[in-house]
Rosetta silent file (secondary structure, phi, psi, omega in degrees, C-alpha in Angstrom):
SEQUENCE: MKNILPILLLTVLLSFGSLFAADKELLNVVKQNDLLIDDTGFIKHYNVCYLVSVGVSEIKANTPKAKVKAIKESRLKANKALMNFVHGTELESKKILKIEEITTMTIKDGKTSEMSVKEKEEYLELIKSKGSGVIKKTIDIGKWKSEDKKEYFYALGIVVSK
SCORE:     score description
SCORE:     0.000 S_00000001
   1 L     0.000  -39.591 -179.425  153.562  114.094  152.280 S_00000001
   2 L   -64.505  -33.361 -179.238  151.974  117.197  153.813 S_00000001
   3 L   -74.656  -27.393 -177.095  153.877  119.437  151.348 S_00000001
   4 H   -79.166  -32.823 -176.082  152.764  117.412  148.307 S_00000001
   5 H   -57.732  -49.195  178.544  149.035  117.474  149.121 S_00000001
   6 H   -62.116  -36.658  179.693  148.481  121.236  148.477 S_00000001
   7 H   -67.512  -42.188  178.376  150.436  121.013  145.204 S_00000001
   8 H   -62.834  -44.017  178.708  148.419  117.972  144.113 S_00000001
   9 H   -62.739  -43.336  178.525  145.147  119.718  144.995 S_00000001
  10 H   -63.525  -39.694  178.594  146.184  122.864  143.095 S_00000001
  11 H   -62.839  -43.876  179.401  147.127  120.753  140.044 S_00000001
  12 H   -63.585  -44.581  179.999  143.708  119.043  140.066 S_00000001
  13 H   -63.674  -41.340  178.458  141.899  122.403  140.393 S_00000001
  14 H   -65.232  -36.848  178.118  143.912  123.936  137.552 S_00000001
  15 H   -63.890  -45.509  178.407  143.147  120.924  135.336 S_00000001
  16 H   -66.845  -35.336  178.222  139.418  121.265  135.960 S_00000001
  17 H   -61.312  -43.258  179.151  139.639  125.027  135.420 S_00000001
  18 H   -69.886  -30.812  177.027  141.112  124.572  131.929 S_00000001
  19 H   -64.789  -45.347  178.980  138.458  121.936  131.192 S_00000001
  20 H   -67.029  -35.571  177.967  135.672  124.396  132.064 S_00000001
  21 H   -64.528  -40.234  178.096  137.386  127.144  130.056 S_00000001
  22 H   -64.008  -38.538  178.038  137.466  124.835  127.014 S_00000001
  23 H   -63.182  -40.381  178.257  133.736  124.138  127.495 S_00000001
  24 H   -66.113  -36.901  177.277  133.033  127.882  127.529 S_00000001
  25 H   -65.131  -41.931  177.791  135.084  128.279  124.359 S_00000001
  26 H   -62.673  -42.903  177.533  133.073  125.515  122.667 S_00000001
  27 H   -59.540  -42.976  178.744  129.842  127.199  123.761 S_00000001
  28 H   -63.417  -38.007  177.343  131.050  130.492  122.254 S_00000001
  29 H   -63.243  -43.378  179.720  131.863  128.728  118.960 S_00000001
  30 H   -64.276  -44.824 -178.460  128.363  127.208  118.911 S_00000001
  31 H   -61.716  -31.144 -178.728  126.701  130.551  119.741 S_00000001
  32 H   -81.048  -11.885 -177.657  128.500  132.231  116.826 S_00000001
  33 L   -96.009   95.282 -177.182  127.322  129.608  114.319 S_00000001
  34 H   -63.842  -24.026 -178.989  123.858  130.782  113.205 S_00000001
  35 H   -67.587  -20.019 -178.854  123.379  127.685  111.031 S_00000001
  36 H   -84.962  -14.178 -176.359  123.070  125.525  114.152 S_00000001
  37 E   -64.021  120.406 -178.098  120.139  127.463  115.623 S_00000001
  38 L    61.062   32.639 -177.900  117.192  125.057  115.696 S_00000001
  39 L  -153.800 -175.663 -179.299  119.270  122.569  113.674 S_00000001
  40 E  -130.409  142.100  178.427  122.118  120.033  113.839 S_00000001
  41 E  -165.223  179.636 -177.698  125.621  120.192  112.384 S_00000001
  42 E  -103.418  142.665  175.584  129.297  119.438  112.847 S_00000001
  43 E  -134.145  136.363  174.169  131.867  121.659  114.592 S_00000001
  44 E  -107.767  124.668 -177.405  135.590  121.079  114.878 S_00000001
  45 E  -138.641  118.969 -176.732  137.110  122.633  117.998 S_00000001
  46 L    51.074   49.937  177.659  140.715  121.980  119.097 S_00000001
  47 L    61.815   17.955  174.781  140.981  119.005  116.711 S_00000001
  48 E  -115.180  129.691  179.664  137.862  117.389  118.201 S_00000001
  49 E   -96.921  128.186 -179.480  134.835  116.947  115.938 S_00000001
  50 E  -117.416  142.941  165.475  131.427  117.387  117.589 S_00000001
  51 E   -96.361  118.247 -171.843  127.921  116.747  116.315 S_00000001
  52 E  -120.716  140.536  174.955  126.006  119.678  117.813 S_00000001
  53 E  -131.219  137.454  179.511  122.315  120.465  118.020 S_00000001
  54 E  -120.416  118.985  175.778  120.773  123.689  119.321 S_00000001
  55 E   -94.756  145.181 -178.669  117.152  123.740  120.463 S_00000001
  56 E  -126.158  138.722  176.851  115.237  127.014  120.671 S_00000001
  57 E  -141.707  142.378  179.108  112.166  127.842  122.717 S_00000001
  58 E   -77.855  137.148  173.703  110.208  131.034  123.206 S_00000001
  59 L   -90.152  108.033 -169.350  110.035  132.456  126.733 S_00000001
  60 L   -81.819  -19.331  178.791  106.313  133.248  126.887 S_00000001
  61 L  -151.470  162.528 -179.767  106.260  135.216  130.137 S_00000001
  62 L   -93.441   56.308  178.601  108.700  136.796  132.553 S_00000001
  63 L  -124.715  155.074  177.763  108.052  134.254  135.300 S_00000001
  64 H   -58.315  -38.626 -179.850  110.300  131.545  136.751 S_00000001
  65 H   -63.171  -42.761  179.406  107.836  128.863  135.613 S_00000001
  66 H   -66.319  -36.664  179.498  107.887  130.121  132.001 S_00000001
  67 H   -68.025  -42.431  178.412  111.702  130.255  132.026 S_00000001
  68 H   -64.175  -40.786  178.422  112.006  126.687  133.346 S_00000001
  69 H   -62.214  -41.836  179.196  109.515  125.519  130.722 S_00000001
  70 H   -64.983  -39.441  177.721  111.566  127.218  127.975 S_00000001
  71 H   -61.882  -49.782 -178.809  114.769  125.582  129.259 S_00000001
  72 H   -62.633  -42.946 -178.312  113.180  122.114  129.273 S_00000001
  73 H   -65.786  -42.428 -179.866  111.568  122.630  125.859 S_00000001
  74 H   -67.463  -37.160  176.952  114.773  123.887  124.209 S_00000001
  75 H   -66.175  -41.956  178.550  116.766  120.950  125.652 S_00000001
  76 H   -62.092  -41.422  178.627  114.117  118.515  124.460 S_00000001
  77 H   -65.065  -40.468  178.249  114.212  120.035  120.951 S_00000001
  78 H   -64.178  -43.637  179.509  118.013  119.778  120.840 S_00000001
  79 H   -64.231  -42.112  179.370  117.876  116.147  121.983 S_00000001
  80 H   -62.966  -41.948  179.632  115.158  115.343  119.434 S_00000001
  81 H   -63.921  -40.317  175.865  117.202  116.900  116.621 S_00000001
  82 H   -62.358  -44.958  179.352  120.247  114.804  117.606 S_00000001
  83 H   -59.502  -45.555 -179.858  118.087  111.660  117.687 S_00000001
  84 H   -62.178  -39.584 -178.468  116.648  112.453  114.252 S_00000001
  85 H   -68.816  -43.571 -175.233  120.118  113.042  112.826 S_00000001
  86 H   -79.035  -46.865 -172.867  121.684  109.894  114.299 S_00000001
  87 H  -104.311  -12.812 -178.352  118.807  107.405  114.118 S_00000001
  88 L    77.301  170.252  178.828  116.513  108.958  111.515 S_00000001
  89 L  -140.102  156.884  172.720  112.752  109.261  111.668 S_00000001
  90 E  -100.133  129.942  178.655  109.747  107.875  109.867 S_00000001
  91 E  -113.048  138.929  174.401  107.432  110.525  108.467 S_00000001
  92 E  -125.798  126.933 -175.862  103.815  110.066  107.538 S_00000001
  93 E  -126.974  135.251  175.783  102.110  112.863  105.677 S_00000001
  94 E  -126.776  132.856  176.150   98.462  113.333  104.703 S_00000001
  95 E  -118.884  127.862 -176.949   97.185  116.179  102.562 S_00000001
  96 E  -126.370  127.252  175.347   93.451  116.838  102.468 S_00000001
  97 E  -116.934  119.131 -178.359   91.696  119.348  100.244 S_00000001
  98 E  -114.376  120.240  179.128   88.043  119.897  101.076 S_00000001
  99 E  -115.547  127.858 -178.921   85.974  121.982   98.659 S_00000001
 100 E  -123.627  129.567  179.241   82.457  122.983   99.604 S_00000001
 101 E  -120.750  127.196 -179.433   80.103  124.794   97.249 S_00000001
 102 E  -118.244  120.706  177.959   76.886  126.346   98.504 S_00000001
 103 E  -109.113  127.264  179.694   74.324  127.562   95.993 S_00000001
 104 E  -117.090  126.920  179.322   71.501  129.760   97.245 S_00000001
 105 E  -125.094  137.987  174.391   68.509  130.494   95.022 S_00000001
 106 E  -111.054  121.134 -178.707   65.570  132.729   95.674 S_00000001
 107 E  -109.564  128.382 -179.389   62.464  131.798   93.678 S_00000001
 108 E  -131.087  123.713 -179.404   59.661  134.327   93.320 S_00000001
 109 L    56.291   39.600  176.735   56.509  133.606   91.330 S_00000001
 110 L    77.879    1.069  179.930   58.060  130.442   89.914 S_00000001
 111 E  -119.934  147.726  177.246   61.074  132.292   88.576 S_00000001
 112 E   -76.001  117.517  179.494   64.593  132.527   89.954 S_00000001
 113 E   -97.241  -31.266 -179.974   65.094  136.077   91.134 S_00000001
 114 E  -141.948  143.348  176.331   68.432  135.705   92.896 S_00000001
 115 E  -145.895  130.811  177.081   71.190  133.160   92.819 S_00000001
 116 E  -133.740  144.525  179.346   74.497  133.155   94.688 S_00000001
 117 E  -123.146  125.099  176.364   77.288  130.618   94.785 S_00000001
 118 E  -116.675  134.011  179.945   79.760  130.485   97.639 S_00000001
 119 E  -119.214  133.788 -179.715   82.813  128.292   97.494 S_00000001
 120 E  -126.912  127.254  177.961   84.842  127.340  100.524 S_00000001
 121 E  -115.402  137.821  177.960   88.207  125.571  100.348 S_00000001
 122 E  -132.543  124.463 -178.487   89.950  124.033  103.311 S_00000001
 123 E  -115.994  124.576  179.156   93.434  122.587  103.039 S_00000001
 124 E  -122.611  140.514  174.009   94.849  120.415  105.816 S_00000001
 125 E  -130.909  119.601  179.849   98.264  118.833  106.077 S_00000001
 126 E  -109.421  126.902  179.871   98.917  116.328  108.846 S_00000001
 127 E  -125.801  126.208  175.978  102.483  115.234  109.508 S_00000001
 128 E  -115.038  137.777  174.887  103.457  112.545  112.000 S_00000001
 129 E  -123.860  143.786 -178.393  107.058  111.750  112.863 S_00000001
 130 E  -138.804  130.040  178.500  108.300  108.686  114.698 S_00000001
 131 L  -143.679  158.562  177.271  111.806  107.931  115.843 S_00000001
 132 L  -151.810  156.684  178.729  113.530  105.648  118.283 S_00000001
 133 L   142.568  174.120  179.837  116.974  105.019  119.648 S_00000001
 134 L  -131.230  138.296  174.999  119.355  105.994  122.400 S_00000001
 135 L  -114.021  120.848  179.693  122.283  108.372  122.277 S_00000001
 136 L   -94.950  153.708  174.362  124.972  107.718  124.861 S_00000001
 137 L    61.078   43.132  174.354  127.484  110.243  126.162 S_00000001
 138 L   -72.864  137.905 -179.352  125.598  113.375  125.184 S_00000001
 139 E  -104.936  128.235  170.661  127.441  116.534  126.258 S_00000001
 140 E   -79.495  103.761 -178.226  125.580  119.554  127.622 S_00000001
 141 E   -75.151  -40.425  177.012  127.513  122.261  125.797 S_00000001
 142 E   158.589  175.872 -179.680  125.549  125.098  127.332 S_00000001
 143 E  -140.600  153.562  179.660  122.474  127.289  127.372 S_00000001
 144 E  -160.868  164.906  177.093  121.792  130.979  126.837 S_00000001
 145 E  -105.389  155.038  174.328  119.084  133.576  126.220 S_00000001
 146 L   -68.370  164.398 -178.291  118.682  135.798  123.185 S_00000001
 147 L   -59.911  -36.041  179.883  119.692  139.443  123.592 S_00000001
 148 L   -84.057    1.662  176.978  116.047  140.508  123.876 S_00000001
 149 L    62.647   26.192 -179.404  115.486  137.733  126.491 S_00000001
 150 L  -103.969  -11.852  179.665  112.543  136.307  124.511 S_00000001
 151 E  -131.719  148.918  178.463  114.153  133.026  123.408 S_00000001
 152 E  -117.908  135.970 -178.356  116.093  130.330  125.199 S_00000001
 153 E  -118.037  141.488  178.212  118.777  128.234  123.473 S_00000001
 154 E  -135.939  124.698 -177.569  120.165  124.880  124.589 S_00000001
 155 E  -109.895  127.269  174.883  123.151  123.203  122.895 S_00000001
 156 E  -120.375  153.723 -179.856  123.841  119.469  123.114 S_00000001
 157 E  -149.608  168.262  175.430  126.646  117.582  121.433 S_00000001
 158 E  -134.408  135.094  174.462  128.336  114.262  120.829 S_00000001
 159 E   -74.840  122.026 -179.125  132.069  113.754  120.350 S_00000001
 160 E   -92.572  -45.913  176.610  132.411  112.239  116.892 S_00000001
 161 E  -153.950  151.539  178.731  136.193  111.971  116.679 S_00000001
 162 L  -111.877    0.000    0.000  139.272  113.114  118.574 S_00000001
């Protein structure tokens, strides 16, 4: 029994090691796919199909607090994109065009001596999105920084089929 225990432990460690190596390979596949950046799509890796979403967030300062905020924001964006893809969202859009015309007249001795017209246009578009649902068994594929260290990326996925 004493001789079997080290072999069993080594077997378990090697199994987990190959599992982590496969996760790193999946992360590399995701990182190489530019179409997934700030979007959602499908990836097939070792005959397993994944629905993958990559959230992106700007790192606004070189402080630990800003980096943590970017990590949380990019993960939240990835999760939101997965939710939108799986459960859909309701969108409400309002477009408002406001036109203001100001006419200025200067009257001297009962006659108009100067007149100017100023027109101001203001265009507003308000978009609200609403979604709901739960996604079970989300996989944290990985996270990374851009080469210039100004953006943070977070990849989440769901196994679609094996």
